[in-house]
C-alpha positions as CSV (number, residue, x, y, z in Angstrom):
1,X,85.6,138.9,93.1
2,X,83.3,136.3,94.8
3,X,84.7,132.9,95.6
4,X,83.8,130.0,93.4
5,X,80.6,128.4,94.7
6,X,79.8,124.8,94.7
7,X,78.2,123.7,91.5
8,X,79.9,126.4,89.4
9,X,82.0,125.4,86.4
10,X,85.7,125.8,87.4
11,X,87.7,127.9,85.1
12,X,90.2,126.1,83.2
13,X,93.4,126.9,81.8
14,X,93.4,123.1,82.6
15,X,94.6,124.6,85.9
16,X,94.0,121.3,87.7
17,X,93.7,119.1,84.7
18,X,90.4,117.8,85.9
19,X,87.8,119.1,83.6
20,X,87.8,120.6,80.2
21,X,85.1,123.3,80.4
22,X,85.7,126.9,79.2
23,X,86.7,129.7,81.5
24,X,84.1,131.2,83.8
25,X,85.1,134.8,84.3
26,X,83.3,135.3,87.6
27,X,84.6,132.2,89.3
28,X,87.7,132.1,91.4
29,X,89.9,129.5,93.0
30,X,90.9,129.5,96.6
31,X,94.2,128.9,98.2
32,X,95.0,128.4,101.9
33,X,98.5,129.4,103.1
34,X,100.0,128.6,106.5
35,X,103.8,128.4,106.5
36,X,106.6,128.4,108.9
37,X,109.3,129.0,106.3
38,X,108.4,132.3,104.7
39,X,111.0,132.0,101.9
40,X,109.5,132.8,98.6
41,X,106.1,133.4,100.2
42,X,105.6,136.9,98.8
43,X,106.5,135.9,95.2
44,X,104.1,133.0,95.5
45,X,101.3,135.3,96.8
46,X,101.9,137.8,94.0
47,X,101.7,135.0,91.4
48,X,98.5,133.5,92.9
49,X,96.8,137.0,93.0
50,X,97.9,137.6,89.4
51,X,95.6,134.7,88.5
52,X,92.7,135.9,90.6
53,X,93.1,133.2,93.2
54,X,91.6,134.1,96.6
55,X,94.2,134.0,99.4
56,X,93.3,132.8,102.9
57,X,96.1,132.6,105.5
58,X,96.7,132.0,109.1
59,X,98.6,134.0,111.8
60,X,102.1,135.2,110.8
61,X,101.6,134.1,107.2
62,X,98.6,136.5,106.7
63,X,100.5,139.3,108.6
64,X,103.5,139.1,106.2
65,X,101.4,139.0,103.1
66,X,99.2,141.9,104.3
67,X,102.2,144.0,105.3
68,X,103.6,143.6,101.8
69,X,100.5,145.2,100.4
70,X,98.8,142.1,99.0
71,X,95.2,141.3,99.5
72,X,94.7,138.4,101.9
73,X,91.9,137.2,104.2
74,X,92.3,135.5,107.6
75,X,91.2,131.9,107.9
76,X,88.4,133.2,110.1
77,X,86.7,134.6,107.0
78,X,85.5,131.1,106.2
79,X,85.5,129.5,109.7
80,X,83.7,132.5,111.3
81,X,85.8,131.7,114.3
82,X,88.9,133.4,115.6
83,X,92.1,131.6,116.5
84,X,91.6,130.2,120.0
85,X,93.6,128.4,122.7
86,X,96.6,130.6,122.2
87,X,96.8,129.8,118.5
88,X,96.4,126.0,119.0
89,X,93.2,126.0,117.0
90,X,93.3,128.0,113.7
91,X,92.5,125.9,110.7
92,X,90.9,122.9,112.4
93,X,87.3,123.5,111.2
94,X,84.8,121.8,108.8
95,X,84.8,124.9,106.6
96,X,88.5,124.4,105.9
97,X,88.8,120.6,105.7
98,X,85.5,119.9,104.0
99,X,86.6,122.5,101.4
100,X,89.9,120.7,100.9
101,X,88.6,117.1,101.1
102,X,85.6,117.5,98.9
103,X,85.5,115.8,95.5
104,X,83.5,116.8,92.4
105,X,81.0,114.1,93.1
106,X,77.3,115.0,93.2
107,X,76.9,114.0,96.9
108,X,79.9,116.1,98.0
109,X,78.6,119.1,96.0
110,X,75.3,118.7,97.8
111,X,76.9,118.5,101.2
112,X,78.9,121.6,100.6
113,X,76.0,123.6,99.3
114,X,73.9,122.7,102.3
115,X,76.6,124.0,104.7
116,X,77.6,127.0,102.5
117,X,81.2,125.8,102.2
118,X,83.4,126.8,99.4
119,X,86.0,124.5,97.8
120,X,89.7,124.9,98.5
121,X,91.9,124.3,95.5
122,X,95.4,125.0,96.7
123,X,97.1,124.4,100.1
124,X,100.5,125.9,100.8
125,X,101.9,124.7,104.1
126,X,105.3,123.8,105.4
127,X,106.6,122.6,108.7
128,X,109.9,123.4,110.5
129,X,112.7,122.0,108.3
130,X,114.6,119.0,109.6
131,X,117.8,119.7,107.6
132,X,120.5,118.4,109.9
133,X,120.8,114.9,111.2
134,X,123.1,116.1,113.9
135,X,120.5,118.2,115.5
136,X,117.0,117.3,116.8
137,X,114.2,119.5,115.4
138,X,110.5,119.1,116.1
139,X,109.4,120.7,112.8
140,X,106.6,123.2,113.3
141,X,107.0,126.8,114.5
142,X,109.7,125.5,116.7
143,X,113.3,124.9,117.4
144,X,112.2,124.1,120.9
145,X,113.5,120.5,120.9
146,X,116.9,121.6,119.6
147,X,117.4,123.4,122.9
148,X,119.3,121.8,125.6
149,X,117.2,120.5,128.5
150,X,113.9,121.4,126.8
151,X,111.0,120.2,129.0
152,X,108.3,117.9,127.8
153,X,105.8,120.6,128.4
154,X,107.6,123.0,126.1
155,X,107.9,120.4,123.4
156,X,104.3,119.4,123.6
157,X,103.1,123.0,123.4
158,X,105.0,123.5,120.1
159,X,103.7,120.4,118.3
160,X,101.8,121.5,115.2
161,X,98.4,119.8,114.7
162,X,96.7,122.1,112.1
163,X,99.6,122.3,109.7
164,X,100.0,118.5,109.5
165,X,96.3,118.1,109.0
166,X,96.2,120.6,106.2
167,X,99.0,118.8,104.4
168,X,97.5,115.4,104.8
169,X,94.0,116.5,103.7
170,X,95.3,118.2,100.6
171,X,97.7,115.4,99.7
172,X,95.0,112.8,100.2
173,X,92.7,114.7,97.8
174,X,95.5,115.5,95.2
175,X,93.2,114.4,92.4
176,X,91.6,117.8,92.8
177,X,93.7,119.8,95.2
178,X,97.3,121.0,94.6
179,X,99.4,121.0,97.7
180,X,102.8,122.7,98.1
181,X,105.0,121.8,101.1
182,X,108.4,122.9,99.9
183,X,109.3,126.6,99.0
184,X,111.7,125.2,96.4
185,X,108.7,124.2,94.3
186,X,107.1,127.6,94.2
187,X,108.9,128.8,91.1
188,X,108.1,125.7,89.1
189,X,104.5,125.9,90.2
190,X,104.1,129.5,89.2
191,X,105.6,128.8,85.8
192,X,103.0,126.0,85.3
193,X,100.3,128.4,86.5
194,X,101.4,131.0,83.9
195,X,101.3,128.4,81.2
196,X,97.7,127.5,82.2
197,X,98.3,124.0,83.5
198,X,99.3,122.4,86.7
199,X,99.5,118.8,85.5
200,X,98.2,115.7,87.2
201,X,101.8,114.4,87.5
202,X,102.9,117.6,89.3
203,X,100.1,117.2,91.8
204,X,101.0,113.6,92.4
205,X,104.6,114.5,93.0
206,X,103.7,117.4,95.3
207,X,101.3,115.1,97.2
208,X,104.0,112.4,97.7
209,X,106.4,115.1,98.9
210,X,103.9,116.4,101.4
211,X,103.2,112.9,102.8
212,X,107.0,112.5,103.2
213,X,107.2,115.9,104.9
214,X,104.5,114.9,107.5
215,X,106.1,111.5,107.9
216,X,109.4,113.1,108.8
217,X,107.6,115.4,111.2
218,X,105.9,112.6,113.0
219,X,109.2,110.6,113.1
220,X,111.0,113.5,114.7
221,X,108.3,113.8,117.4
222,X,108.3,110.0,118.0
223,X,112.1,110.2,118.3
224,X,111.9,112.9,121.0
225,X,109.3,111.0,123.0
226,X,111.0,107.7,122.6
227,X,114.1,109.2,124.2
228,X,112.1,110.8,127.0
229,X,109.7,107.9,127.7
230,X,111.3,104.7,126.4
231,X,115.0,105.1,127.0
232,X,116.4,101.6,127.8
233,X,113.3,100.0,126.4
234,X,112.9,101.1,122.8
235,X,116.2,102.9,122.6
236,X,119.7,102.5,123.9
237,X,122.5,105.1,123.7
238,X,125.8,103.9,122.1
239,X,129.3,105.0,123.1
240,X,129.7,106.5,119.7
241,X,129.1,105.8,116.0
242,X,131.5,104.1,113.6
243,X,134.2,106.4,114.9
244,X,134.8,108.1,118.3
245,X,133.9,111.6,117.1
246,X,130.5,110.5,115.9
247,X,128.4,111.3,118.9
248,X,125.6,111.0,120.0
249,X,124.7,107.6,118.6
250,X,121.9,105.2,119.4
251,X,120.0,102.1,118.4
252,X,116.3,102.1,118.5
253,X,113.2,100.2,117.4
254,X,110.2,102.1,116.1
255,X,107.8,99.2,116.5
256,X,108.3,98.4,120.2
257,X,110.9,97.2,122.7
258,X,114.4,96.4,121.4
259,X,114.8,92.6,120.9
260,X,117.9,92.6,123.1
261,X,118.9,93.7,126.6
262,X,122.2,95.2,127.6
263,X,123.2,93.2,130.7
264,X,126.7,94.5,131.0
265,X,129.0,97.1,129.4
266,X,128.1,99.7,126.8
267,X,127.8,98.6,123.2
268,X,129.3,100.6,120.3
269,X,128.0,101.0,116.8
270,X,130.3,98.4,115.3
271,X,129.7,96.1,118.2
272,X,126.0,96.1,117.4
273,X,126.6,95.6,113.6
274,X,128.6,92.5,114.5
275,X,126.1,91.3,117.1
276,X,123.0,91.7,114.8
277,X,124.8,90.1,111.8
278,X,126.2,87.2,113.8
279,X,123.0,86.4,115.7
280,X,120.8,85.4,112.7
281,X,123.7,83.2,111.5
282,X,123.8,81.1,114.7
283,X,120.1,81.0,114.9
284,X,119.7,79.7,111.4
285,X,122.5,77.2,111.8
286,X,120.8,75.7,114.9
287,X,117.5,75.6,113.1
288,X,119.1,73.8,110.1
289,X,121.5,71.4,112.0
290,X,119.7,70.9,115.3
291,X,123.0,71.6,117.2
292,X,124.2,74.6,119.2
293,X,126.0,77.1,117.0
294,X,128.6,79.8,117.5
295,X,130.0,82.5,115.4
296,X,132.9,84.9,115.7
297,X,132.5,88.3,113.9
298,X,135.0,91.1,113.6
299,X,134.1,94.4,111.9
300,X,130.9,93.1,110.3
301,X,132.6,90.0,108.7
302,X,132.6,86.5,110.0
303,X,135.9,85.2,111.2
304,X,134.5,81.8,112.1
305,X,131.4,79.7,112.6
306,X,130.7,76.2,113.8
307,X,128.2,73.9,115.4
308,X,128.7,71.7,118.5
309,X,130.5,68.7,117.1
310,X,132.6,66.7,119.5
311,X,136.2,67.7,119.5
312,X,139.0,65.2,119.2
313,X,141.9,65.4,121.7
314,X,144.1,66.8,119.0
315,X,141.5,69.4,118.1
316,X,141.3,70.4,121.8
317,X,145.0,71.1,121.8
318,X,144.9,73.0,118.5
319,X,142.0,75.2,119.7
320,X,143.8,75.7,123.0
321,X,141.0,74.3,125.1
322,X,142.4,71.0,126.3
323,X,142.5,72.2,129.9
324,X,138.9,73.3,130.0
325,X,137.0,71.1,132.4
326,X,133.7,69.6,131.2
327,X,134.3,70.6,127.6
328,X,133.1,67.4,126.1
329,X,129.8,67.8,128.0
330,X,129.1,71.3,126.5
331,X,128.2,71.3,122.8
332,X,128.0,75.1,122.9
333,X,131.5,75.4,124.3
334,X,132.8,73.0,121.6
335,X,131.0,75.1,119.0
336,X,132.7,78.3,120.1
337,X,136.1,76.5,120.4
338,X,135.7,75.5,116.7
339,X,134.4,78.9,115.6
340,X,137.2,80.8,117.4
341,X,139.7,78.2,116.0
342,X,138.7,78.8,112.4
343,X,140.9,81.8,112.3
344,X,142.3,82.9,115.7
345,X,144.0,86.0,114.2
346,X,140.9,87.3,112.6
347,X,138.9,86.6,115.7
348,X,141.1,88.7,117.9
349,X,138.8,91.3,119.5
350,X,135.7,89.7,118.1
351,X,132.0,89.8,119.0
352,X,130.7,86.3,119.8
353,X,127.2,85.0,118.9
354,X,125.9,81.9,120.6
355,X,122.6,80.1,119.8
356,X,122.0,78.7,123.3
357,X,122.1,80.0,126.9
358,X,125.8,80.4,127.9
359,X,127.1,77.8,130.4
360,X,130.1,78.0,132.7
361,X,132.3,76.0,130.3
362,X,131.7,78.3,127.4
363,X,132.2,81.3,129.6
364,X,135.5,80.0,130.8
365,X,136.7,79.8,127.2
366,X,135.5,83.3,126.4
367,X,137.0,84.7,129.6
368,X,140.6,84.1,128.4
369,X,140.1,85.3,124.8
370,X,140.5,88.9,123.6
371,X,136.9,89.7,122.8
372,X,134.7,92.8,122.7
373,X,131.3,91.2,123.6
374,X,128.9,88.4,123.3
375,X,125.2,88.0,122.3
376,X,123.2,85.0,123.4
377,X,119.6,84.2,124.4
378,X,120.6,83.7,128.1
379,X,123.4,83.2,130.6
380,X,123.6,81.0,133.7
381,X,124.3,83.0,136.9
382,X,127.8,81.6,137.1
383,X,128.6,82.2,133.5
384,X,127.4,85.9,133.7
385,X,129.6,86.4,136.8
386,X,132.6,85.2,134.8
387,X,131.9,87.2,131.7
388,X,131.0,90.4,133.5
389,X,134.5,90.6,135.0
390,X,136.2,90.9,131.5
391,X,137.7,94.2,130.4
392,X,137.6,95.6,133.9
393,X,133.8,95.0,134.1
394,X,133.1,96.7,130.8
395,X,132.7,93.6,128.7
396,X,129.5,93.9,126.5
397,X,126.9,91.2,127.3
398,X,123.7,91.2,125.3
399,X,120.7,89.0,125.8
400,X,118.8,88.3,122.6
401,X,115.1,87.5,122.4
402,X,115.0,84.2,120.5
403,X,111.4,84.9,119.3
404,X,112.2,88.1,117.6
405,X,111.6,88.2,113.9
406,X,112.8,91.3,111.9
407,X,110.5,93.1,109.5
408,X,110.4,91.7,106.0
409,X,111.7,94.9,104.5
410,X,115.1,96.5,105.5
411,X,116.0,100.1,105.1
412,X,119.6,101.5,105.1
413,X,120.7,105.1,104.8
414,X,123.7,105.7,102.7
415,X,124.9,109.2,101.8
416,X,121.4,110.6,102.7
417,X,119.6,108.1,100.4
418,X,117.4,105.3,101.5
419,X,118.0,101.7,100.2
420,X,115.2,99.4,100.8
421,X,115.6,95.7,99.7
422,X,113.2,93.0,100.7
423,X,114.6,91.3,103.8
424,X,116.0,87.8,103.6
425,X,113.4,85.6,105.2
426,X,114.7,82.4,103.6
427,X,115.8,79.8,106.1
428,X,118.0,76.8,105.4
429,X,116.2,73.4,105.3
430,X,117.0,71.0,108.1
431,X,119.9,68.8,107.0
432,X,121.9,66.1,108.6
433,X,125.2,66.6,106.7
434,X,127.3,68.8,109.0
435,X,129.4,69.9,106.0
436,X,126.6,72.0,104.7
437,X,127.5,74.6,107.3
438,X,129.6,76.1,104.5
439,X,126.7,78.2,103.4
440,X,127.9,81.2,105.3
441,X,127.3,84.2,103.2
442,X,126.8,87.1,105.5
443,X,129.0,89.8,104.0
444,X,129.1,91.9,100.9
445,X,130.9,91.3,97.6
446,X,132.0,87.9,96.2
447,X,132.5,85.6,99.2
448,X,133.5,82.0,99.5
449,X,133.7,79.6,102.5
450,X,134.9,76.1,103.1
451,X,133.7,73.9,105.9
452,X,134.6,70.5,107.4
453,X,133.0,68.5,110.2
454,X,130.6,71.2,111.3
455,X,132.9,74.2,111.2
456,X,134.2,76.8,108.8
457,X,137.9,76.1,108.0
458,X,138.3,78.9,105.5
459,X,136.5,82.0,104.3
460,X,137.4,85.0,102.3
461,X,136.6,87.5,99.7
462,X,137.7,87.1,96.1
463,X,140.6,89.5,96.7
464,X,144.3,88.9,95.9
465,X,146.6,89.1,98.9
466,X,150.2,90.1,98.1
467,X,152.9,88.1,99.7
468,X,154.4,91.2,101.4
469,X,151.0,92.0,102.9
470,X,150.9,88.6,104.4
471,X,154.4,88.7,105.7
472,X,154.0,92.2,107.2
473,X,151.6,90.7,109.8
474,X,154.4,88.8,111.5
475,X,157.4,89.8,113.6
476,X,159.0,86.6,112.4
477,X,157.6,85.2,109.2
478,X,156.8,81.5,109.5
479,X,158.7,79.2,107.2
480,X,156.4,78.0,104.3
481,X,155.3,74.4,104.1
482,X,157.5,72.2,102.1
483,X,156.0,70.5,99.0
484,X,156.1,67.2,100.9
485,X,154.3,68.7,103.9
486,X,151.6,70.2,101.6
487,X,151.0,66.9,99.9
488,X,150.8,65.0,103.1
489,X,148.3,67.5,104.5
490,X,146.1,67.4,101.4
491,X,146.0,63.7,101.4
492,X,144.4,63.8,104.9
493,X,141.9,66.5,104.0
494,X,138.6,65.0,102.8
495,X,134.9,65.8,102.9
496,X,135.2,69.6,102.7
497,X,132.2,71.6,101.5
498,X,132.6,74.9,99.6
499,X,129.9,77.5,99.2
500,X,130.1,80.6,96.9
501,X,127.7,83.4,96.3
502,X,128.8,83.6,92.6
503,X,128.9,81.0,89.9
504,X,132.1,79.1,88.9
505,X,133.2,80.6,85.7
506,X,135.8,78.0,84.8
507,X,136.6,74.4,85.7
508,X,139.9,75.4,87.2
509,X,138.0,76.5,90.3
510,X,136.7,72.9,90.6
511,X,140.1,71.4,90.1
512,X,141.6,73.6,92.7
513,X,138.8,72.8,95.2
514,X,139.4,69.1,94.6
515,X,143.0,69.4,95.6
516,X,141.8,70.7,99.0
517,X,139.6,67.7,99.7
518,X,136.3,69.3,98.6
519,X,133.5,66.8,98.3
520,X,130.6,69.3,98.0
521,X,130.1,72.5,96.1
522,X,127.1,74.8,96.5
523,X,127.0,77.8,94.2
524,X,124.6,79.6,91.7
525,X,124.8,78.8,88.1
526,X,124.7,81.0,85.0
527,X,128.1,80.7,83.6
528,X,128.7,79.7,80.0
529,X,130.9,76.9,81.4
530,X,128.2,75.4,83.6
531,X,128.1,72.1,81.7
532,X,131.9,71.8,81.9
533,X,131.8,72.6,85.6
534,X,129.1,69.9,86.2
535,X,131.0,67.3,84.1
536,X,134.3,68.1,86.0
537,X,132.5,67.7,89.4
538,X,131.1,64.4,88.3
539,X,134.5,63.2,87.1
540,X,136.1,64.1,90.4
541,X,133.3,62.7,92.6
542,X,132.2,66.1,93.8
543,X,128.5,66.7,94.5
544,X,127.4,70.1,93.0
545,X,124.4,71.7,94.6
546,X,122.8,74.5,92.6
547,X,121.9,77.4,94.8
548,X,119.0,79.3,93.2
549,X,119.0,82.1,95.9
550,X,121.9,84.4,96.5
551,X,122.2,85.1,100.3
552,X,124.7,88.0,100.6
553,X,123.8,90.6,103.2
């Protein structure tokens, strides 16, 4: 049968759900097939031929169909040109892509008629499957990049151009053309064909899948060349993933250079999670309070945070920094002393974030603490020399680009699925009340924090801790405070700020906070007891600040 010419009425079993004319017996639809994965190909070819659809195929695809005894034409039947450049150019031709990209408009029909080009109605094309995240595939005709020590020349030779172009052209014109990129869809497609209708919704889904397929393909190529050409610039290898057996591991930036430099040591996966969660906290604290800020993170949870408020002599002793020379002249050093002192046990082996360039005084404090690494916008020469000697010279030192702003949308992969929330681009307003540092909500789940005099003095999840769990942490369990000691301590505690990422459901939360010297509460509303909570705060002299935005990350 002759191929369907431009201007003829397409036959309809509502095959493409585009027009409603009656069947034209002597017309025929055209399909182009060019696949790497031959699974299901012969069943598909048989089904297409059953409906008098003309088959055009390239290379090995045509060979397999022909050897199975089915009628198929080479792509050259419409291009009038053989495959050239060792197969690099097969389908890249106006006769192919004009046939795919043409619409049913009058001008397109005229252009095709003038060039004697037939429309293409179906495109079946798939690229090399990228099924394993533990292996690197380059997707088309190839497992070249999966090979050890593959050369760039070998990889370049195997990059598919024509297949990607076929898929993108057909997916773009899915209003008229049906594109299949996954062999798993063949059976469903053939069933629809037998029923006389490939619906518009099906074409939309096939098109979306095809664009995803080509996007994965391009991402894999970009990944290969980023490793070859931009190692240490756009990508840094990590010691391992979350666990030592998870290798290889890496951090990379698709958009350009990484916003940090590794000055010393080799970061691990958890180290970077700590670093990149802690850095925005100190950056925003400094923006809000106009003071140097420090944070201590351990396993992606804050152990402490503070700004550079002057330390009293007693505080210097409590935070074990009384012997540090020049401490009172370094606001950054005092910020870290406070942050570390918030919870020394939880800070053990922490990653430190500092908002300002690290000076010698701050480096001296860090040098004697057990810590895995530090991230800051810069380091004095002397400070770097001190820090680089930690952990036998393996201490992680990262230099962060202060000007870096992350994309507005974040993407996380969990169990093979993509989660994509809008990024948090809300910054705290500039304030002068140092107690407002309590708004530290940088973890998941219900989280509360208490702050006083520019530092966090308590943070935690809303989880119950059993007494035996607490006592198990000590070789010798400390004696509990006496009732008198508790009362005396509470009398001295004033001006504490509390922040919560969830509303206060009952007034007992307020009453308990008041006993700990709380003067400010910042929390969302929405509880049925809101009015009672507000009244209780007013009665106790507590300022309640309604937080309309939840800031958990």
